[in-house]
C-alpha positions in Angstrom: -153.8 95.9 -49.4 -155.6 97.7 -46.4 -158.5 100.5 -47.7 -158.1 103.8 -45.9 -160.9 104.4 -43.7 -162.7 107.0 -46.0 -164.7 110.1 -45.1 -166.7 111.7 -47.2 -166.0 115.3 -48.1 -169.1 117.5 -47.2 -168.1 120.0 -49.4 -167.7 117.5 -52.5 -171.1 116.3 -51.4 -172.9 119.7 -51.6 -171.3 120.0 -55.1 -172.7 116.7 -56.2 -176.0 116.3 -54.7 -178.0 119.1 -56.9 -176.7 117.1 -60.3 -177.8 113.4 -59.2 -181.3 113.4 -60.3 -180.2 114.9 -63.9 -177.7 112.2 -64.3 -180.2 109.7 -63.3 -182.6 110.9 -65.7 -180.0 111.2 -68.5 -178.1 107.7 -68.0 -178.6 105.1 -64.9 -175.4 103.3 -66.3 -173.3 106.8 -66.2 -175.0 107.7 -62.5 -174.0 104.1 -60.8 -170.4 104.4 -62.5 -169.9 108.0 -60.9 -171.7 106.9 -57.7 -169.3 103.7 -57.3 -166.3 105.9 -58.0 -167.7 108.7 -55.7 -168.1 106.4 -52.6 -165.6 103.7 -53.3 -162.8 105.5 -55.0 -162.7 102.7 -57.5 -163.1 103.1 -61.4 -165.9 101.0 -62.4 -164.6 99.3 -65.6 -167.9 97.6 -67.0 -166.0 95.7 -69.5 -163.8 93.8 -67.0 -165.8 93.3 -63.7 -163.5 91.6 -61.1 -164.3 92.7 -58.0 -167.7 91.5 -56.0 -169.0 95.1 -55.6 -168.6 95.6 -59.6 -170.4 92.6 -60.2 -173.1 93.7 -57.9 -173.5 96.8 -60.2 -173.9 94.7 -63.5 -176.9 92.8 -61.4 -178.3 95.8 -60.0 -178.6 97.5 -63.4 -178.9 94.8 -66.1 -180.3 91.7 -64.6 -182.2 92.2 -61.4 -184.7 94.6 -62.6 -185.7 92.2 -65.4 -186.1 89.3 -62.8 -189.8 89.0 -61.5 -188.6 86.5 -58.9 -186.2 88.8 -57.7 -188.6 92.0 -57.4 -191.0 89.5 -55.5 -188.5 88.5 -52.8 -186.9 91.6 -52.5 -190.7 92.8 -50.9 -191.6 91.6 -47.3 -194.9 90.2 -48.6 -193.7 88.6 -51.6 -190.6 87.0 -49.6 -192.9 85.6 -47.1 -195.0 84.1 -49.8 -191.5 82.3 -51.4 -190.4 80.8 -48.3 -193.6 79.2 -47.7 -193.1 77.9 -51.4 -189.9 76.6 -50.5 -191.6 74.8 -47.6 -190.1 76.8 -45.0 -193.1 78.8 -43.7 -192.0 77.3 -40.0 -189.4 80.1 -40.0 -191.7 82.7 -40.8 -192.0 85.4 -38.1 -195.6 85.7 -37.1 -197.6 88.5 -38.9 -200.4 90.6 -37.4 -201.4 92.2 -40.7 -201.0 93.7 -44.0 -202.3 96.8 -44.8 -202.5 99.2 -48.0 -202.7 102.5 -46.2 -202.0 103.5 -42.5 -205.7 104.3 -41.6 -206.3 100.6 -42.0 -204.3 99.7 -39.0 -206.3 98.9 -35.6 -203.5 99.7 -33.2 -206.1 98.6 -30.3 -205.9 95.1 -31.8 -202.0 95.1 -31.7 -200.0 93.9 -28.7 -198.0 96.0 -26.7 -194.8 95.5 -28.6 -194.3 95.0 -32.5 -192.6 96.0 -35.6 -194.1 98.3 -38.3 -192.2 98.0 -41.9 -193.1 99.3 -45.5 -192.6 96.5 -47.7 -190.9 98.1 -50.9 -187.9 99.2 -49.6 -184.8 99.3 -47.2 -184.6 101.3 -43.8 -188.4 102.2 -43.7 -189.1 100.8 -40.3 -190.6 101.5 -36.9 -190.0 99.3 -33.8 -192.6 99.7 -31.2 -191.4 98.3 -27.7 -194.4 100.1 -25.9 -197.8 101.0 -27.8 -198.7 103.3 -25.1 -195.8 105.5 -26.3 -196.8 105.8 -30.1 -197.4 109.4 -31.5 -199.8 108.0 -34.0 -200.1 111.3 -35.8 -196.4 111.7 -36.2 -196.0 107.9 -37.3 -198.9 108.7 -39.9 -197.0 111.1 -41.3 -193.7 109.0 -41.8 -195.3 105.9 -43.1 -197.3 108.1 -45.6 -194.3 109.6 -46.9 -192.6 106.2 -47.0 -195.5 104.5 -48.9 -195.1 107.3 -51.4 -191.6 106.9 -51.9 -190.6 105.1 -55.1 -187.6 103.2 -53.5 -186.3 101.7 -56.3 -186.4 104.9 -58.6 -184.7 106.9 -55.2 -181.7 104.3 -55.0 -181.7 103.3 -58.7 -182.2 99.6 -57.5 -185.1 99.2 -59.9 -186.3 95.8 -58.9 -187.6 97.4 -56.0 -189.7 99.7 -58.3 -192.2 96.8 -59.1 -193.0 96.0 -55.5 -196.7 97.1 -54.3 -196.0 99.6 -51.3 -197.7 98.0 -48.3 -197.2 97.9 -44.5 -196.5 94.9 -42.9 -196.7 94.4 -38.8 -194.8 91.7 -37.4 -194.1 90.1 -33.9 -191.1 92.3 -32.3 -188.3 89.5 -32.0 -186.6 89.7 -28.9 -183.6 87.8 -27.1 -183.2 88.5 -23.6 -185.1 91.5 -23.9 -183.0 92.9 -26.4 -183.1 93.0 -30.3 -181.4 89.7 -31.6 -178.6 88.9 -33.1 -178.8 88.7 -36.9 -177.0 86.5 -39.2 -176.6 87.7 -42.9 -175.5 84.7 -45.2 -174.0 85.7 -48.4 -174.6 83.1 -51.1 -172.9 83.0 -54.4 -174.5 80.9 -57.3 -176.4 78.6 -54.8 -173.5 78.3 -52.6 -173.3 80.1 -49.1 -169.6 81.4 -48.8 -169.3 83.8 -46.1 -171.5 86.1 -43.4 -171.5 88.5 -41.1 -173.1 88.7 -37.5 -174.9 91.8 -36.2 -174.9 92.0 -32.7 -176.0 94.6 -30.0 -178.2 96.2 -32.6 -179.8 99.4 -30.7 -177.0 99.8 -28.5 -173.3 99.7 -29.6 -173.7 97.9 -32.8 -171.0 95.2 -34.1 -170.2 93.5 -37.2 -168.3 90.2 -37.0 -167.4 88.7 -40.6 -166.8 85.1 -41.0 -166.1 82.5 -43.8 -168.9 80.0 -43.9 -166.9 77.7 -41.8 -166.8 80.1 -39.1 -163.2 81.2 -39.3 -162.8 85.0 -39.2 -163.1 87.0 -42.2 -162.0 90.3 -41.1 -160.9 91.8 -44.1 -164.5 91.8 -45.6 -165.4 94.4 -42.5 -167.2 96.9 -44.4 -167.8 100.7 -43.9 -165.6 101.3 -40.9 -167.6 99.1 -38.4 -166.1 97.3 -35.6 -166.1 93.8 -34.6 -167.0 92.7 -31.0 -163.9 92.5 -28.6 -164.6 88.8 -28.0 -165.1 85.8 -30.5 -168.6 85.0 -31.2 -169.9 81.5 -30.7 -171.3 79.4 -33.8 -174.8 78.2 -33.3 -175.4 74.7 -32.9 -177.8 74.4 -35.6 -175.4 76.7 -37.9 -175.7 74.0 -40.5 -179.4 74.3 -40.7 -179.1 78.0 -41.3 -176.9 77.1 -44.3 -178.9 74.7 -45.6 -182.1 77.1 -45.4 -179.9 80.1 -46.8 -178.7 78.1 -50.0 -182.6 76.6 -50.6 -183.7 80.1 -50.6 -180.8 81.4 -52.8 -180.9 78.7 -55.3 -182.6 80.6 -58.2 -180.4 83.5 -58.0 -176.6 84.7 -59.2 -176.2 86.4 -55.6 -178.5 86.9 -52.5 -177.7 87.8 -48.7 -180.1 85.7 -46.7 -180.8 87.3 -43.2 -182.0 84.9 -40.4 -182.3 85.3 -36.6 -181.6 82.1 -34.2 -183.2 82.7 -30.9 -182.9 79.8 -28.6 -182.1 77.6 -31.2 -185.3 78.4 -33.1 -184.2 79.8 -36.8 -186.7 82.7 -38.1 -186.3 84.3 -41.6 -185.8 88.4 -41.7 -185.5 89.3 -45.5 -183.3 88.6 -48.6 -181.3 91.3 -50.1 -179.9 91.3 -53.3 -177.8 94.3 -53.6 -176.2 95.3 -50.0 -175.9 99.1 -49.9 -176.4 99.5 -53.6 -173.0 97.4 -53.8 -170.8 100.3 -52.8 -169.2 98.5 -49.8 -165.6 99.7 -48.7 -164.2 96.6 -47.5 -161.3 96.9 -45.3 -159.0 94.7 -47.3 -159.1 95.6 -50.9 -158.0 91.8 -51.7 -161.4 90.7 -50.4 -163.4 92.3 -52.8 -161.5 90.5 -55.5 -161.7 87.3 -53.4 -165.4 87.3 -53.3 -165.5 88.4 -56.8 -164.3 85.1 -57.8 -167.0 83.4 -56.2 -169.6 85.3 -58.1 -170.2 84.0 -61.6 -172.2 86.5 -63.7 -171.7 85.0 -67.2 
């Protein structure tokens, strides 16, 4: 069954937004139920969790906030430590430094291009292609605001709340002078099952969904994103990427392992435990149930 391309009702949003904080405070379970219904248009039945997106809500609320290893690995610094502990330090992107405050950063010591990221949440990043064009004062305001943000409380993904807010600066990974293709591998109970490939980031971004054997999984396309107009080539060392993903994911019911593959060299990006808070709208609703069968949360 194909899902409709759902678009948010701006009037409805204006009516809902003022009450979000109150509902979060009273009952996080009620908030998640309402948020899930509001975004996906599906009722969340906590007693009969069948969908992949439903089971992610259970992990989001009841399992991952209690798991110290999840909180460690959801953070950028902790994830790097974990990758080293798993004997995979060779796939880590070069780090130029980890800082407790923006004022600690010595920009003169940095190369011309780099990536600046907060360690405790998603989307709090700055990509620098040319250091001479940085407005330091504006960037400081932005990062000071982000460092004060309790991302876990804001999104009700409470495993983020236990991560120490810091700034990490890494080498800017480029592929032919552009942002590289990213491979986001979904691992269910230790077994890689599917992935989506993000290409043309920063330009005309595209998402291609595949089963883990690289056959198309178009029905799992989500949130209205489009795939490329041409087939993508599976990397020659894709089996190694699967092995790495399953090694990193082995302790968890579900995690998405994000990797780069640049000129045959695999690099680690991050681990994501509740993608988009689990509120994904898949193009084919049946795929939500198919993926749900892969995830055992008993």
